[in-house]
C-alpha positions in Angstrom: -12.4 -76.3 75.6 -9.0 -77.6 74.6 -5.8 -76.3 73.3 -5.0 -73.4 75.7 -3.5 -73.3 79.2 -5.8 -74.0 82.0 -5.9 -70.3 83.0 -7.0 -69.3 79.5 -9.6 -72.1 79.5 -11.0 -70.8 82.8 -11.3 -67.2 81.5 -13.0 -68.4 78.3 -15.4 -70.6 80.4 -16.4 -67.6 82.5 -17.4 -65.7 79.3 -19.9 -68.2 77.9 -23.1 -69.7 79.2 -23.5 -73.3 80.5 -25.7 -74.1 77.5 -22.9 -73.1 75.0 -20.3 -75.3 76.7 -19.3 -78.7 75.4 -18.6 -81.4 78.0 -16.2 -84.3 77.5 -15.9 -87.4 79.7 -13.8 -90.5 79.7 -14.5 -93.8 81.5 -11.8 -96.3 82.2 -12.6 -99.7 83.7 -10.1 -102.4 84.6 -7.2 -103.3 86.9 -5.7 -100.2 88.5 -2.2 -101.2 87.6 -3.1 -101.1 83.9 -5.3 -98.0 84.1 -3.0 -95.7 86.1 -0.2 -95.5 83.5 -2.7 -94.5 80.8 -4.6 -91.9 82.9 -1.9 -90.4 85.2 -1.7 -87.2 83.1 -5.4 -86.6 82.9 -7.0 -84.0 85.2 -9.8 -85.3 87.5 -12.8 -83.4 88.7 -13.0 -83.8 92.5 
C-alpha cells in the first residue's frame, strides 16, 4: 500500500488477508557512503 499515512496503511493492512497484499522490496548494493544519501528516507523492516 502506498499513498496514505502509515497509520492509514496499518489500518487497511489489518482489513485484508495476506494473500491479497502486494509486497515491494528494494535492494541496494555498493559503498555505504553512496547508498546512504539515496536510502536515508526509506523505512526499513527490522
